[in-house]
ZAVEXZA-101268 format. One record per residue: residue number from 1; residue in one letter; x, y, z of N, C-alpha, C in turn. Coordinates in nm, 3 decimals. Layout:
BEGIN
<resi = NUM	resn = A	n.c1 = X	n.c2 = Y	n.c3 = Z	ca.c1 = X	ca.c2 = Y	ca.c3 = Z	c.c1 = X	c.c2 = Y	c.c3 = Z>
...
END
This chain:
BEGIN
<resi = 1	resn = X	n.c1 = -1.094	n.c2 = -1.475	n.c3 = -0.963	ca.c1 = -1.050	ca.c2 = -1.458	ca.c3 = -0.796	c.c1 = -1.013	c.c2 = -1.328	c.c3 = -0.809>
<resi = 2	resn = X	n.c1 = -1.120	n.c2 = -1.262	n.c3 = -0.726	ca.c1 = -1.085	ca.c2 = -1.134	ca.c3 = -0.649	c.c1 = -0.987	c.c2 = -1.089	c.c3 = -0.602>
<resi = 3	resn = X	n.c1 = -0.948	n.c2 = -0.989	n.c3 = -0.641	ca.c1 = -0.807	ca.c2 = -0.917	ca.c3 = -0.569	c.c1 = -0.861	c.c2 = -0.890	c.c3 = -0.445>
<resi = 4	resn = X	n.c1 = -0.744	n.c2 = -0.884	n.c3 = -0.351	ca.c1 = -0.744	ca.c2 = -0.857	ca.c3 = -0.230	c.c1 = -0.837	c.c2 = -0.708	c.c3 = -0.172>
<resi = 5	resn = X	n.c1 = -0.798	n.c2 = -0.631	n.c3 = -0.290	ca.c1 = -0.839	ca.c2 = -0.502	ca.c3 = -0.256	c.c1 = -0.981	c.c2 = -0.494	c.c3 = -0.334>
<resi = 6	resn = X	n.c1 = -1.044	n.c2 = -0.558	n.c3 = -0.414	ca.c1 = -1.162	ca.c2 = -0.561	ca.c3 = -0.469	c.c1 = -1.223	c.c2 = -0.651	c.c3 = -0.344>
<resi = 7	resn = X	n.c1 = -1.178	n.c2 = -0.724	n.c3 = -0.272	ca.c1 = -1.266	ca.c2 = -0.786	ca.c3 = -0.160	c.c1 = -1.294	c.c2 = -0.728	c.c3 = -0.027>
<resi = 8	resn = X	n.c1 = -1.183	n.c2 = -0.590	n.c3 = -0.017	ca.c1 = -1.214	ca.c2 = -0.494	ca.c3 = 0.085	c.c1 = -1.291	c.c2 = -0.400	c.c3 = 0.007>
<resi = 9	resn = X	n.c1 = -1.301	n.c2 = -0.346	n.c3 = -0.054	ca.c1 = -1.378	ca.c2 = -0.236	ca.c3 = -0.159	c.c1 = -1.547	c.c2 = -0.299	c.c3 = -0.086>
<resi = 10	resn = X	n.c1 = -1.571	n.c2 = -0.440	n.c3 = -0.131	ca.c1 = -1.710	ca.c2 = -0.520	ca.c3 = -0.095	c.c1 = -1.719	c.c2 = -0.485	c.c3 = 0.050>
<resi = 11	resn = X	n.c1 = -1.656	n.c2 = -0.530	n.c3 = 0.136	ca.c1 = -1.659	ca.c2 = -0.552	ca.c3 = 0.262	c.c1 = -1.700	c.c2 = -0.391	c.c3 = 0.312>
<resi = 12	resn = X	n.c1 = -1.636	n.c2 = -0.268	n.c3 = 0.236	ca.c1 = -1.634	ca.c2 = -0.165	ca.c3 = 0.322	c.c1 = -1.785	c.c2 = -0.135	c.c3 = 0.273>
<resi = 13	resn = X	n.c1 = -1.839	n.c2 = -0.141	n.c3 = 0.136	ca.c1 = -1.972	ca.c2 = -0.082	ca.c3 = 0.098	c.c1 = -2.039	c.c2 = -0.139	c.c3 = 0.142>
<resi = 14	resn = X	n.c1 = -2.038	n.c2 = -0.288	n.c3 = 0.210	ca.c1 = -2.124	ca.c2 = -0.353	ca.c3 = 0.287	c.c1 = -2.160	c.c2 = -0.301	c.c3 = 0.426>
<resi = 15	resn = X	n.c1 = -2.036	n.c2 = -0.268	n.c3 = 0.480	ca.c1 = -2.012	ca.c2 = -0.207	ca.c3 = 0.628	c.c1 = -2.106	c.c2 = -0.071	c.c3 = 0.603>
<resi = 16	resn = X	n.c1 = -2.131	n.c2 = 0.016	n.c3 = 0.485	ca.c1 = -2.131	ca.c2 = 0.144	ca.c3 = 0.483	c.c1 = -2.302	c.c2 = 0.163	c.c3 = 0.463>
<resi = 17	resn = X	n.c1 = -2.359	n.c2 = 0.030	n.c3 = 0.402	ca.c1 = -2.468	ca.c2 = 0.018	ca.c3 = 0.396	c.c1 = -2.585	c.c2 = -0.012	c.c3 = 0.521>
<resi = 18	resn = X	n.c1 = -2.455	n.c2 = -0.134	n.c3 = 0.594	ca.c1 = -2.548	ca.c2 = -0.128	ca.c3 = 0.703	c.c1 = -2.539	c.c2 = -0.056	c.c3 = 0.836>
<resi = 19	resn = X	n.c1 = -2.454	n.c2 = 0.054	n.c3 = 0.811	ca.c1 = -2.432	ca.c2 = 0.180	ca.c3 = 0.886	c.c1 = -2.487	c.c2 = 0.262	c.c3 = 0.874>
<resi = 20	resn = X	n.c1 = -2.582	n.c2 = 0.240	n.c3 = 0.744	ca.c1 = -2.674	ca.c2 = 0.355	ca.c3 = 0.648	c.c1 = -2.596	c.c2 = 0.484	c.c3 = 0.661>
<resi = 21	resn = X	n.c1 = -2.489	n.c2 = 0.477	n.c3 = 0.571	ca.c1 = -2.428	ca.c2 = 0.583	ca.c3 = 0.542	c.c1 = -2.403	c.c2 = 0.564	c.c3 = 0.399>
<resi = 22	resn = X	n.c1 = -2.372	n.c2 = 0.677	n.c3 = 0.344	ca.c1 = -2.388	ca.c2 = 0.713	ca.c3 = 0.195	c.c1 = -2.239	c.c2 = 0.623	c.c3 = 0.152>
<resi = 23	resn = X	n.c1 = -2.233	n.c2 = 0.618	n.c3 = 0.052	ca.c1 = -2.058	ca.c2 = 0.582	ca.c3 = -0.001	c.c1 = -2.025	c.c2 = 0.707	c.c3 = -0.078>
<resi = 24	resn = X	n.c1 = -1.962	n.c2 = 0.766	n.c3 = 0.039	ca.c1 = -1.908	ca.c2 = 0.918	ca.c3 = -0.001	c.c1 = -1.768	c.c2 = 0.907	c.c3 = 0.034>
<resi = 25	resn = X	n.c1 = -1.666	n.c2 = 0.923	n.c3 = -0.083	ca.c1 = -1.566	ca.c2 = 0.953	ca.c3 = -0.033	c.c1 = -1.514	c.c2 = 1.069	c.c3 = 0.023>
<resi = 26	resn = X	n.c1 = -1.603	n.c2 = 1.135	n.c3 = 0.035	ca.c1 = -1.573	ca.c2 = 1.295	ca.c3 = 0.102	c.c1 = -1.588	c.c2 = 1.291	c.c3 = 0.246>
<resi = 27	resn = X	n.c1 = -1.704	n.c2 = 1.221	n.c3 = 0.277	ca.c1 = -1.749	ca.c2 = 1.215	ca.c3 = 0.401	c.c1 = -1.635	c.c2 = 1.099	c.c3 = 0.497>
<resi = 28	resn = X	n.c1 = -1.628	n.c2 = 0.997	n.c3 = 0.385	ca.c1 = -1.498	ca.c2 = 0.910	ca.c3 = 0.467	c.c1 = -1.389	c.c2 = 0.984	c.c3 = 0.491>
<resi = 29	resn = X	n.c1 = -1.324	n.c2 = 1.064	n.c3 = 0.415	ca.c1 = -1.235	ca.c2 = 1.141	ca.c3 = 0.424	c.c1 = -1.219	c.c2 = 1.216	c.c3 = 0.556>
<resi = 30	resn = X	n.c1 = -1.344	n.c2 = 1.269	n.c3 = 0.580	ca.c1 = -1.386	ca.c2 = 1.371	ca.c3 = 0.671	c.c1 = -1.362	c.c2 = 1.300	c.c3 = 0.794>
<resi = 31	resn = X	n.c1 = -1.434	n.c2 = 1.166	n.c3 = 0.792	ca.c1 = -1.424	ca.c2 = 1.101	ca.c3 = 0.926	c.c1 = -1.316	c.c2 = 1.034	c.c3 = 0.980>
<resi = 32	resn = X	n.c1 = -1.269	n.c2 = 0.986	n.c3 = 0.856	ca.c1 = -1.156	ca.c2 = 0.866	ca.c3 = 0.919	c.c1 = -1.047	c.c2 = 0.925	c.c3 = 1.064>
<resi = 33	resn = X	n.c1 = -1.024	n.c2 = 1.039	n.c3 = 1.047	ca.c1 = -0.889	ca.c2 = 1.128	ca.c3 = 1.130	c.c1 = -0.988	c.c2 = 1.135	c.c3 = 1.279>
<resi = 34	resn = X	n.c1 = -1.127	n.c2 = 1.160	n.c3 = 1.268	ca.c1 = -1.213	ca.c2 = 1.164	ca.c3 = 1.384	c.c1 = -1.243	c.c2 = 1.053	c.c3 = 1.461>
<resi = 35	resn = X	n.c1 = -1.223	n.c2 = 0.952	n.c3 = 1.407	ca.c1 = -1.208	ca.c2 = 0.816	ca.c3 = 1.457	c.c1 = -1.072	c.c2 = 0.763	c.c3 = 1.499>
<resi = 36	resn = X	n.c1 = -0.972	n.c2 = 0.832	n.c3 = 1.476	ca.c1 = -0.833	ca.c2 = 0.761	ca.c3 = 1.510	c.c1 = -0.736	c.c2 = 0.759	c.c3 = 1.415>
<resi = 37	resn = X	n.c1 = -0.804	n.c2 = 0.770	n.c3 = 1.270	ca.c1 = -0.684	ca.c2 = 0.753	ca.c3 = 1.176	c.c1 = -0.616	c.c2 = 0.874	c.c3 = 1.113>
<resi = 38	resn = X	n.c1 = -0.562	n.c2 = 0.844	n.c3 = 0.992	ca.c1 = -0.472	ca.c2 = 0.965	ca.c3 = 0.966	c.c1 = -0.548	c.c2 = 1.021	c.c3 = 0.823>
<resi = 39	resn = X	n.c1 = -0.507	n.c2 = 1.159	n.c3 = 0.833	ca.c1 = -0.605	ca.c2 = 1.260	ca.c3 = 0.732	c.c1 = -0.553	c.c2 = 1.192	c.c3 = 0.585>
<resi = 40	resn = X	n.c1 = -0.662	n.c2 = 1.167	n.c3 = 0.537	ca.c1 = -0.665	ca.c2 = 1.085	ca.c3 = 0.360	c.c1 = -0.738	c.c2 = 1.206	c.c3 = 0.256>
<resi = 41	resn = X	n.c1 = -0.685	n.c2 = 1.174	n.c3 = 0.147	ca.c1 = -0.791	ca.c2 = 1.269	ca.c3 = 0.040	c.c1 = -0.904	c.c2 = 1.200	c.c3 = 0.012>
<resi = 42	resn = X	n.c1 = -1.000	n.c2 = 1.238	n.c3 = -0.032	ca.c1 = -1.125	ca.c2 = 1.210	ca.c3 = -0.125	c.c1 = -1.100	c.c2 = 1.130	c.c3 = -0.224>
<resi = 43	resn = X	n.c1 = -0.985	n.c2 = 1.118	n.c3 = -0.277	ca.c1 = -0.938	ca.c2 = 1.027	ca.c3 = -0.393	c.c1 = -0.872	c.c2 = 0.885	c.c3 = -0.309>
<resi = 44	resn = X	n.c1 = -0.798	n.c2 = 0.916	n.c3 = -0.217	ca.c1 = -0.773	ca.c2 = 0.754	ca.c3 = -0.144	c.c1 = -0.887	c.c2 = 0.710	c.c3 = -0.107>
<resi = 45	resn = X	n.c1 = -0.997	n.c2 = 0.783	n.c3 = -0.023	ca.c1 = -1.091	ca.c2 = 0.683	ca.c3 = 0.037	c.c1 = -1.194	c.c2 = 0.636	c.c3 = -0.098>
<resi = 46	resn = X	n.c1 = -1.212	n.c2 = 0.716	n.c3 = -0.209	ca.c1 = -1.267	ca.c2 = 0.664	ca.c3 = -0.328	c.c1 = -1.226	c.c2 = 0.567	c.c3 = -0.386>
<resi = 47	resn = X	n.c1 = -1.113	n.c2 = 0.526	n.c3 = -0.368	ca.c1 = -1.045	ca.c2 = 0.424	ca.c3 = -0.443	c.c1 = -1.058	c.c2 = 0.267	c.c3 = -0.310>
<resi = 48	resn = X	n.c1 = -1.104	n.c2 = 0.329	n.c3 = -0.163	ca.c1 = -1.104	ca.c2 = 0.225	ca.c3 = -0.102	c.c1 = -1.241	c.c2 = 0.195	c.c3 = -0.121>
<resi = 49	resn = X	n.c1 = -1.351	n.c2 = 0.277	n.c3 = -0.168	ca.c1 = -1.483	ca.c2 = 0.233	ca.c3 = -0.179	c.c1 = -1.465	c.c2 = 0.151	c.c3 = -0.300>
<resi = 50	resn = X	n.c1 = -1.379	n.c2 = 0.150	n.c3 = -0.421	ca.c1 = -1.439	ca.c2 = 0.112	ca.c3 = -0.532	c.c1 = -1.307	c.c2 = -0.011	c.c3 = -0.539>
<resi = 51	resn = X	n.c1 = -1.246	n.c2 = -0.053	n.c3 = -0.427	ca.c1 = -1.199	ca.c2 = -0.172	ca.c3 = -0.421	c.c1 = -1.082	c.c2 = -0.182	c.c3 = -0.490>
<resi = 52	resn = X	n.c1 = -1.017	n.c2 = -0.055	n.c3 = -0.495	ca.c1 = -0.860	ca.c2 = 0.004	ca.c3 = -0.596	c.c1 = -0.755	c.c2 = -0.054	c.c3 = -0.482>
<resi = 53	resn = X	n.c1 = -0.776	n.c2 = -0.006	n.c3 = -0.404	ca.c1 = -0.681	ca.c2 = 0.028	ca.c3 = -0.294	c.c1 = -0.711	c.c2 = -0.037	c.c3 = -0.145>
<resi = 54	resn = X	n.c1 = -0.608	n.c2 = -0.032	n.c3 = -0.047	ca.c1 = -0.686	ca.c2 = -0.087	ca.c3 = 0.073	c.c1 = -0.585	c.c2 = 0.034	c.c3 = 0.202>
<resi = 55	resn = X	n.c1 = -0.675	n.c2 = 0.049	n.c3 = 0.285	ca.c1 = -0.633	ca.c2 = 0.176	ca.c3 = 0.352	c.c1 = -0.476	c.c2 = 0.136	c.c3 = 0.435>
<resi = 56	resn = X	n.c1 = -0.403	n.c2 = 0.214	n.c3 = 0.492	ca.c1 = -0.329	ca.c2 = 0.172	ca.c3 = 0.613	c.c1 = -0.369	c.c2 = 0.135	c.c3 = 0.739>
<resi = 57	resn = X	n.c1 = -0.297	n.c2 = 0.045	n.c3 = 0.808	ca.c1 = -0.371	ca.c2 = -0.045	ca.c3 = 0.927	c.c1 = -0.439	c.c2 = 0.097	c.c3 = 1.009>
<resi = 58	resn = X	n.c1 = -0.417	n.c2 = 0.168	n.c3 = 1.067	ca.c1 = -0.450	ca.c2 = 0.272	ca.c3 = 1.135	c.c1 = -0.599	c.c2 = 0.362	c.c3 = 1.086>
<resi = 59	resn = X	n.c1 = -0.592	n.c2 = 0.347	n.c3 = 0.919	ca.c1 = -0.728	ca.c2 = 0.396	ca.c3 = 0.876	c.c1 = -0.856	c.c2 = 0.259	c.c3 = 0.910>
<resi = 60	resn = X	n.c1 = -0.777	n.c2 = 0.145	n.c3 = 0.864	ca.c1 = -0.887	ca.c2 = 0.012	ca.c3 = 0.894	c.c1 = -0.924	c.c2 = 0.028	c.c3 = 1.037>
<resi = 61	resn = X	n.c1 = -0.857	n.c2 = 0.048	n.c3 = 1.110	ca.c1 = -0.912	ca.c2 = 0.035	ca.c3 = 1.286	c.c1 = -1.006	c.c2 = 0.135	c.c3 = 1.283>
<resi = 62	resn = X	n.c1 = -0.973	n.c2 = 0.273	n.c3 = 1.209	ca.c1 = -1.060	ca.c2 = 0.403	ca.c3 = 1.222	c.c1 = -1.176	c.c2 = 0.354	c.c3 = 1.168>
<resi = 63	resn = X	n.c1 = -1.209	n.c2 = 0.297	n.c3 = 1.042	ca.c1 = -1.310	ca.c2 = 0.259	ca.c3 = 1.003	c.c1 = -1.377	c.c2 = 0.168	c.c3 = 1.046>
<resi = 64	resn = X	n.c1 = -1.325	n.c2 = 0.064	n.c3 = 1.083	ca.c1 = -1.388	ca.c2 = -0.023	ca.c3 = 1.185	c.c1 = -1.479	c.c2 = 0.019	c.c3 = 1.280>
<resi = 65	resn = X	n.c1 = -1.424	n.c2 = 0.101	n.c3 = 1.345	ca.c1 = -1.502	ca.c2 = 0.167	ca.c3 = 1.493	c.c1 = -1.559	c.c2 = 0.270	c.c3 = 1.417>
<resi = 66	resn = X	n.c1 = -1.562	n.c2 = 0.359	n.c3 = 1.334	ca.c1 = -1.676	ca.c2 = 0.418	ca.c3 = 1.269	c.c1 = -1.779	c.c2 = 0.362	c.c3 = 1.203>
<resi = 67	resn = X	n.c1 = -1.775	n.c2 = 0.209	n.c3 = 1.172	ca.c1 = -1.856	ca.c2 = 0.142	ca.c3 = 1.085	c.c1 = -1.962	c.c2 = 0.069	c.c3 = 1.214>
<resi = 68	resn = X	n.c1 = -1.872	n.c2 = 0.036	n.c3 = 1.309	ca.c1 = -1.906	ca.c2 = -0.064	ca.c3 = 1.409	c.c1 = -1.920	c.c2 = -0.194	c.c3 = 1.375>
<resi = 69	resn = X	n.c1 = -1.810	n.c2 = -0.250	n.c3 = 1.280	ca.c1 = -1.747	ca.c2 = -0.354	ca.c3 = 1.249	c.c1 = -1.659	c.c2 = -0.458	c.c3 = 1.277>
<resi = 70	resn = X	n.c1 = -1.657	n.c2 = -0.541	n.c3 = 1.310	ca.c1 = -1.510	ca.c2 = -0.609	ca.c3 = 1.360	c.c1 = -1.371	c.c2 = -0.607	c.c3 = 1.276>
<resi = 71	resn = X	n.c1 = -1.270	n.c2 = -0.548	n.c3 = 1.330	ca.c1 = -1.174	ca.c2 = -0.507	ca.c3 = 1.270	c.c1 = -1.092	c.c2 = -0.597	c.c3 = 1.165>
<resi = 72	resn = X	n.c1 = -1.124	n.c2 = -0.723	n.c3 = 1.225	ca.c1 = -1.060	ca.c2 = -0.850	ca.c3 = 1.127	c.c1 = -1.179	c.c2 = -0.904	c.c3 = 1.024>
<resi = 73	resn = X	n.c1 = -1.295	n.c2 = -0.866	n.c3 = 1.057	ca.c1 = -1.355	ca.c2 = -0.879	ca.c3 = 0.936	c.c1 = -1.353	c.c2 = -0.764	c.c3 = 0.829>
<resi = 74	resn = X	n.c1 = -1.360	n.c2 = -0.645	n.c3 = 0.877	ca.c1 = -1.296	ca.c2 = -0.548	ca.c3 = 0.721	c.c1 = -1.163	c.c2 = -0.564	c.c3 = 0.660>
<resi = 75	resn = X	n.c1 = -1.098	n.c2 = -0.604	n.c3 = 0.779	ca.c1 = -0.948	ca.c2 = -0.606	ca.c3 = 0.710	c.c1 = -0.939	c.c2 = -0.755	c.c3 = 0.604>
<resi = 76	resn = X	n.c1 = -1.007	n.c2 = -0.870	n.c3 = 0.655	ca.c1 = -1.011	ca.c2 = -0.996	ca.c3 = 0.568	c.c1 = -0.970	c.c2 = -1.071	c.c3 = 0.632>
<resi = 77	resn = X	n.c1 = -1.025	n.c2 = -1.154	n.c3 = 0.741	ca.c1 = -0.963	ca.c2 = -1.275	ca.c3 = 0.813	c.c1 = -0.936	c.c2 = -1.369	c.c3 = 0.679>
<resi = 78	resn = X	n.c1 = -0.788	n.c2 = -1.426	n.c3 = 0.729	ca.c1 = -0.718	ca.c2 = -1.488	ca.c3 = 0.607	c.c1 = -0.643	c.c2 = -1.444	c.c3 = 0.530>
<resi = 79	resn = X	n.c1 = -0.650	n.c2 = -1.276	n.c3 = 0.515	ca.c1 = -0.592	ca.c2 = -1.221	ca.c3 = 0.448	c.c1 = -0.395	c.c2 = -1.270	c.c3 = 0.420>
<resi = 80	resn = X	n.c1 = -0.382	n.c2 = -1.300	n.c3 = 0.583	ca.c1 = -0.232	ca.c2 = -1.307	ca.c3 = 0.589	c.c1 = -0.170	c.c2 = -1.167	c.c3 = 0.629>
<resi = 81	resn = X	n.c1 = -0.302	n.c2 = -1.067	n.c3 = 0.636	ca.c1 = -0.207	ca.c2 = -0.957	ca.c3 = 0.689	c.c1 = -0.254	c.c2 = -0.962	c.c3 = 0.851>
<resi = 82	resn = X	n.c1 = -0.170	n.c2 = -0.879	n.c3 = 0.894	ca.c1 = -0.214	ca.c2 = -0.821	ca.c3 = 1.033	c.c1 = -0.224	c.c2 = -0.699	c.c3 = 1.124>
<resi = 83	resn = X	n.c1 = -0.363	n.c2 = -0.682	n.c3 = 1.163	ca.c1 = -0.347	ca.c2 = -0.513	ca.c3 = 1.233	c.c1 = -0.376	c.c2 = -0.561	c.c3 = 1.353>
<resi = 84	resn = X	n.c1 = -0.325	n.c2 = -0.507	n.c3 = 1.433	ca.c1 = -0.311	ca.c2 = -0.507	ca.c3 = 1.605	c.c1 = -0.467	c.c2 = -0.421	c.c3 = 1.639>
<resi = 85	resn = X	n.c1 = -0.502	n.c2 = -0.464	n.c3 = 1.753	ca.c1 = -0.641	ca.c2 = -0.374	ca.c3 = 1.813	c.c1 = -0.580	c.c2 = -0.282	c.c3 = 1.934>
<resi = 86	resn = X	n.c1 = -0.625	n.c2 = -0.174	n.c3 = 1.915	ca.c1 = -0.577	ca.c2 = -0.054	ca.c3 = 1.981	c.c1 = -0.579	c.c2 = -0.118	c.c3 = 2.116>
<resi = 87	resn = X	n.c1 = -0.514	n.c2 = -0.076	n.c3 = 2.213	ca.c1 = -0.500	ca.c2 = -0.132	ca.c3 = 2.351	c.c1 = -0.603	c.c2 = -0.096	c.c3 = 2.454>
<resi = 88	resn = X	n.c1 = -0.671	n.c2 = 0.048	n.c3 = 2.439	ca.c1 = -0.778	ca.c2 = 0.038	ca.c3 = 2.501	c.c1 = -0.889	c.c2 = 0.078	c.c3 = 2.420>
<resi = 89	resn = X	n.c1 = -1.012	n.c2 = 0.031	n.c3 = 2.448	ca.c1 = -1.133	ca.c2 = 0.069	ca.c3 = 2.369	c.c1 = -1.223	c.c2 = 0.187	c.c3 = 2.456>
<resi = 90	resn = X	n.c1 = -1.293	n.c2 = 0.236	n.c3 = 2.384	ca.c1 = -1.366	ca.c2 = 0.340	ca.c3 = 2.430	c.c1 = -1.503	c.c2 = 0.256	c.c3 = 2.522>
<resi = 91	resn = X	n.c1 = -1.503	n.c2 = 0.309	n.c3 = 2.633	ca.c1 = -1.637	ca.c2 = 0.249	ca.c3 = 2.726	c.c1 = -1.719	c.c2 = 0.354	c.c3 = 2.740>
<resi = 92	resn = X	n.c1 = -1.851	n.c2 = 0.379	n.c3 = 2.668	ca.c1 = -1.923	ca.c2 = 0.459	ca.c3 = 2.727	c.c1 = -1.999	c.c2 = 0.444	c.c3 = 2.849>
<resi = 93	resn = X	n.c1 = -2.059	n.c2 = 0.553	n.c3 = 2.931	ca.c1 = -2.088	ca.c2 = 0.561	ca.c3 = 3.051	c.c1 = -2.231	c.c2 = 0.552	c.c3 = 3.037>
<resi = 94	resn = X	n.c1 = -2.299	n.c2 = 0.513	n.c3 = 3.135	ca.c1 = -2.481	ca.c2 = 0.463	ca.c3 = 3.119	c.c1 = -2.543	c.c2 = 0.592	c.c3 = 3.029>
<resi = 95	resn = X	n.c1 = -2.523	n.c2 = 0.719	n.c3 = 3.091	ca.c1 = -2.623	ca.c2 = 0.816	ca.c3 = 3.028	c.c1 = -2.557	c.c2 = 0.865	c.c3 = 2.898>
<resi = 96	resn = X	n.c1 = -2.423	n.c2 = 0.835	n.c3 = 2.872	ca.c1 = -2.382	ca.c2 = 0.868	ca.c3 = 2.725	c.c1 = -2.440	c.c2 = 0.727	c.c3 = 2.623>
<resi = 97	resn = X	n.c1 = -2.465	n.c2 = 0.644	n.c3 = 2.658	ca.c1 = -2.521	ca.c2 = 0.504	ca.c3 = 2.576	c.c1 = -2.686	c.c2 = 0.528	c.c3 = 2.583>
<resi = 98	resn = X	n.c1 = -2.749	n.c2 = 0.578	n.c3 = 2.700	ca.c1 = -2.879	ca.c2 = 0.607	ca.c3 = 2.658	c.c1 = -2.874	c.c2 = 0.753	c.c3 = 2.527>
<resi = 99	resn = X	n.c1 = -2.794	n.c2 = 0.848	n.c3 = 2.566	ca.c1 = -2.807	ca.c2 = 0.946	ca.c3 = 2.450	c.c1 = -2.763	c.c2 = 0.896	c.c3 = 2.315>
<resi = 100	resn = X	n.c1 = -2.698	n.c2 = 0.784	n.c3 = 2.306	ca.c1 = -2.656	ca.c2 = 0.705	ca.c3 = 2.164	c.c1 = -2.802	c.c2 = 0.659	c.c3 = 2.132>
<resi = 101	resn = X	n.c1 = -2.880	n.c2 = 0.594	n.c3 = 2.220	ca.c1 = -2.976	ca.c2 = 0.527	ca.c3 = 2.181	c.c1 = -3.090	c.c2 = 0.616	c.c3 = 2.153>
<resi = 102	resn = X	n.c1 = -3.098	n.c2 = 0.748	n.c3 = 2.225	ca.c1 = -3.218	ca.c2 = 0.834	ca.c3 = 2.174	c.c1 = -3.143	c.c2 = 0.918	c.c3 = 2.041>
<resi = 103	resn = X	n.c1 = -3.054	n.c2 = 0.898	n.c3 = 2.012	ca.c1 = -2.996	ca.c2 = 0.952	ca.c3 = 1.882	c.c1 = -3.039	c.c2 = 0.832	c.c3 = 1.759>
<resi = 104	resn = X	n.c1 = -3.031	n.c2 = 0.748	n.c3 = 1.783	ca.c1 = -3.099	ca.c2 = 0.625	ca.c3 = 1.673	c.c1 = -3.210	c.c2 = 0.647	c.c3 = 1.699>
<resi = 105	resn = X	n.c1 = -3.312	n.c2 = 0.682	n.c3 = 1.761	ca.c1 = -3.449	ca.c2 = 0.690	ca.c3 = 1.775	c.c1 = -3.475	c.c2 = 0.779	c.c3 = 1.652>
<resi = 106	resn = X	n.c1 = -3.415	n.c2 = 0.877	n.c3 = 1.665	ca.c1 = -3.474	ca.c2 = 1.004	ca.c3 = 1.591	c.c1 = -3.473	c.c2 = 0.945	c.c3 = 1.446>
<resi = 107	resn = X	n.c1 = -3.555	n.c2 = 1.021	n.c3 = 1.352	ca.c1 = -3.567	ca.c2 = 1.032	ca.c3 = 1.231	c.c1 = -3.440	c.c2 = 1.073	c.c3 = 1.155>
<resi = 108	resn = X	n.c1 = -3.379	n.c2 = 1.049	n.c3 = 1.038	ca.c1 = -3.277	ca.c2 = 1.053	ca.c3 = 0.982	c.c1 = -3.257	c.c2 = 1.227	c.c3 = 0.942>
<resi = 109	resn = X	n.c1 = -3.347	n.c2 = 1.288	n.c3 = 0.949	ca.c1 = -3.336	ca.c2 = 1.481	ca.c3 = 0.944	c.c1 = -3.260	c.c2 = 1.529	c.c3 = 1.083>
<resi = 110	resn = X	n.c1 = -3.336	n.c2 = 1.468	n.c3 = 1.164	ca.c1 = -3.323	ca.c2 = 1.505	ca.c3 = 1.328	c.c1 = -3.172	c.c2 = 1.457	c.c3 = 1.350>
<resi = 111	resn = X	n.c1 = -3.151	n.c2 = 1.294	n.c3 = 1.312	ca.c1 = -2.973	ca.c2 = 1.280	ca.c3 = 1.327	c.c1 = -2.912	c.c2 = 1.343	c.c3 = 1.255>
<resi = 112	resn = X	n.c1 = -2.911	n.c2 = 1.403	n.c3 = 1.117	ca.c1 = -2.831	ca.c2 = 1.488	ca.c3 = 1.036	c.c1 = -2.790	c.c2 = 1.630	c.c3 = 1.133>
<resi = 113	resn = X	n.c1 = -2.919	n.c2 = 1.668	n.c3 = 1.187	ca.c1 = -2.912	ca.c2 = 1.798	ca.c3 = 1.251	c.c1 = -2.822	c.c2 = 1.775	c.c3 = 1.381>
<resi = 114	resn = X	n.c1 = -2.839	n.c2 = 1.669	n.c3 = 1.426	ca.c1 = -2.745	ca.c2 = 1.646	ca.c3 = 1.589	c.c1 = -2.637	c.c2 = 1.649	c.c3 = 1.509>
<resi = 115	resn = X	n.c1 = -2.563	n.c2 = 1.510	n.c3 = 1.412	ca.c1 = -2.458	ca.c2 = 1.541	ca.c3 = 1.358	c.c1 = -2.377	c.c2 = 1.665	c.c3 = 1.326>
<resi = 116	resn = X	n.c1 = -2.469	n.c2 = 1.766	n.c3 = 1.255	ca.c1 = -2.386	ca.c2 = 1.860	ca.c3 = 1.221	c.c1 = -2.353	c.c2 = 1.955	c.c3 = 1.378>
<resi = 117	resn = X	n.c1 = -2.463	n.c2 = 1.942	n.c3 = 1.437	ca.c1 = -2.466	ca.c2 = 2.025	ca.c3 = 1.595	c.c1 = -2.315	c.c2 = 1.991	c.c3 = 1.654>
<resi = 118	resn = X	n.c1 = -2.283	n.c2 = 1.870	n.c3 = 1.640	ca.c1 = -2.151	ca.c2 = 1.803	ca.c3 = 1.719	c.c1 = -2.042	c.c2 = 1.849	c.c3 = 1.671>
<resi = 119	resn = X	n.c1 = -2.047	n.c2 = 1.848	n.c3 = 1.547	ca.c1 = -1.920	ca.c2 = 1.880	ca.c3 = 1.462	c.c1 = -1.913	c.c2 = 2.021	c.c3 = 1.464>
<resi = 120	resn = X	n.c1 = -2.010	n.c2 = 2.113	n.c3 = 1.450	ca.c1 = -1.998	ca.c2 = 2.241	ca.c3 = 1.513	c.c1 = -1.951	c.c2 = 2.306	c.c3 = 1.663>
<resi = 121	resn = X	n.c1 = -2.019	n.c2 = 2.194	n.c3 = 1.747	ca.c1 = -1.950	ca.c2 = 2.216	ca.c3 = 1.891	c.c1 = -1.795	c.c2 = 2.166	c.c3 = 1.888>
<resi = 122	resn = X	n.c1 = -1.741	n.c2 = 2.064	n.c3 = 1.820	ca.c1 = -1.640	ca.c2 = 2.013	ca.c3 = 1.799	c.c1 = -1.498	c.c2 = 2.139	c.c3 = 1.732>
<resi = 123	resn = X	n.c1 = -1.556	n.c2 = 2.197	n.c3 = 1.632	ca.c1 = -1.475	ca.c2 = 2.339	ca.c3 = 1.587	c.c1 = -1.487	c.c2 = 2.462	c.c3 = 1.684>
<resi = 124	resn = X	n.c1 = -1.566	n.c2 = 2.436	n.c3 = 1.773	ca.c1 = -1.568	ca.c2 = 2.551	ca.c3 = 1.860	c.c1 = -1.436	c.c2 = 2.548	c.c3 = 1.967>
<resi = 125	resn = X	n.c1 = -1.431	n.c2 = 2.430	n.c3 = 1.987	ca.c1 = -1.360	ca.c2 = 2.371	ca.c3 = 2.083	c.c1 = -1.154	c.c2 = 2.394	c.c3 = 2.065>
<resi = 126	resn = X	n.c1 = -1.155	n.c2 = 2.414	n.c3 = 1.917	ca.c1 = -1.061	ca.c2 = 2.425	ca.c3 = 1.844	c.c1 = -1.025	c.c2 = 2.579	c.c3 = 1.814>
<resi = 127	resn = X	n.c1 = -1.101	n.c2 = 2.657	n.c3 = 1.849	ca.c1 = -1.058	ca.c2 = 2.818	ca.c3 = 1.825	c.c1 = -0.943	c.c2 = 2.875	c.c3 = 1.906>
END
């Protein structure tokens, strides 16, 4: 029987594949705080991916949001653990929804450019 950590790692890797994201600990460590989680090291994210540990509740919530998977599925229904859903979810306006659809219609090279542009614009607001 697989450990709870190993099962979590399998679900996380599956969610990454479905989201067409690399199994990159550095990328997860960078993105988790942007989606409402707390800062983590690359080593911690690597342990999640490899099924050696399970993130804190706020980071599981951030991963579920990032990867667009149900929170209870990522956490493991029936694990005996509980993670509360955040009180308010993000709602996109119609124009933002169309922008997201247009983004997903782009080829991978252009999506990467758009992600880099958004990251740069986000950094500009913090200076």
